[in-house]
Structures are given as structure tokens and as C-alpha cells.
N, C-alpha and C positions, 0 to 999 in steps of 0.2 A: 317292505319288499316281500314279494310273494315267491315261494318256491314250491314246486311239485316234484317230489323225489320218488322215483320209481325203484322197485326191486322185483326180482323174479325173472321169468323168461329163461331162455336157453334153448338147448337142443332136445328134441323129443321125437320118438318114432310115431308114425301115423297110428292113430287110435289112442294115443296117450293123452295125458293131461298136463297142464301147467297152470300156475296161479300167478297173476300179476298183482302187485300191490302198489299203492301210491299214497304218500303222506304229504299233506299240504301244510305249509307253515307261512306265517306272516299275514294270513287272512283267513277268516272263516268262510267256508262255502256253504254254510247251512241254509242260506237264503237263495242258493242257486243250484243248478244241476252240476253233476260231476259225471265224467264218462271216459271212454276209451276210443281212440281212433287208431288206424294203422295205415302204413304205407309200404307197399311192396315195390321192388325195383321197377322203374319204368311205368308205374301206375300212380294215379292220384290218391291222395290221402282220403280215406273213407271212414265214416263213423261206424264203430263196431257196436257200441252199446252206451246208453246213458241212463242216468237215474235222476229224477227230479228232486227238488228239495223236500218234497213230501214222500219220497221213496217209491215213486212209480217208475218202473223200468221200461226202457225201449230198446229194441234190438234190431240190428240189420237182419235181413232175411237169412243171410248165410250163418248168422250167429244163433238164430232161434233154435231152441232145443239142445244146443251144445254148450253155449256160454251162459254164465250167470254173473250179473253185476250186483254188487252190494256196496253199501256205504255205512259209515259210522260217523254221524255228525259230531258226536262228542270228541272223537279222536281226529276228526277232519281227514278221514281216509276213505279210499274207494278201492275195491278189489274186483278183479275180473278172474273168475274161475272158468277155464277153458277145458272142455272135455271132448273126446272123440276128434282130436285134431287131425287135420288133413294137410298134405303138402302145400296146398294153395292158401293155407293160413300163414305161411311163412311171410314175415313182414317185420318192420319195426313198429312196435306198439307204443303209443303215446297216451299218457294220462292227460285229462283235460278238466279244467275248472271254468265255471261260468259265473258271471255276476248275477244272473237271473236264471230262470228255467228256459230261456230262449237259447237253443243250442245251434242256431244257424251261424253263429260266430263264436269262435273259441277265444276266451279272454286270456287264459293261461295254459301253457303246455308243460308237461314234464319233459325230461331229457331224452326219453325214448329208450326202449329196451328191445333187443333182438329176440325174436321167436323164430326158430327154425324147425320145421317138421320134415323129417326124412321119410322116404318111402321104402 
């Protein structure tokens, strides 16, 4: 059984920073991508950032220059560092794990954590 357990998030003022962490158990994701998606109320879930098994990062346009994804394959963890947050970053953020480096379909989701950015 695979679990992705998230921590971090919370309330921050615009311009501030938050760090989201995710620890996977039950399966190694060293052969696949890991990443983060988010969903705001009334909107579709969207990919924020992902990192391939080889450590190559990919970012949504809104995340470039502000967010940084990292992973530690030995610890089976992935982290999203979010800087210069804006109110429209407010969403539930989900950790994601993939069987492979194909990120068109998410194989496993974390439980989600709320990020709220006030203005």
C-alpha cells in the first residue's frame, strides 16, 4: 500500500513563503516523477511542478521563478518551496507520485494541504 503524506502549508501574506513537504511510503518513486498539483475552488486541478526520476524539474508558467521543486530519492520525499506568494496561489496543494516519468496521469495523490495567501 502506497501513502503520500504531506506537511506544511498554511496561511501567509502576499509576498511571503511556504514550504510543502511530502513523504512517500510503501513504494519507491525513484524510477518515476514526483510533483505537486493544486486546485482552487471552482477551478480544475493543475500541475504546479514536477521533477523527473533523473532530477529534471518542470514548472507551470505561474510557478517559474517563484517555486522550486526538489526531491530526495533516498528518503522518498519531494519538497516544494514557494516564494513571493500571491493571493491567486491560494489552493489545496497535492503531492503526486508517478510510476514513470510520464506525468499526464497521476498514479498516487497525497491528502492535500491548504495554502492560503492573504492580500
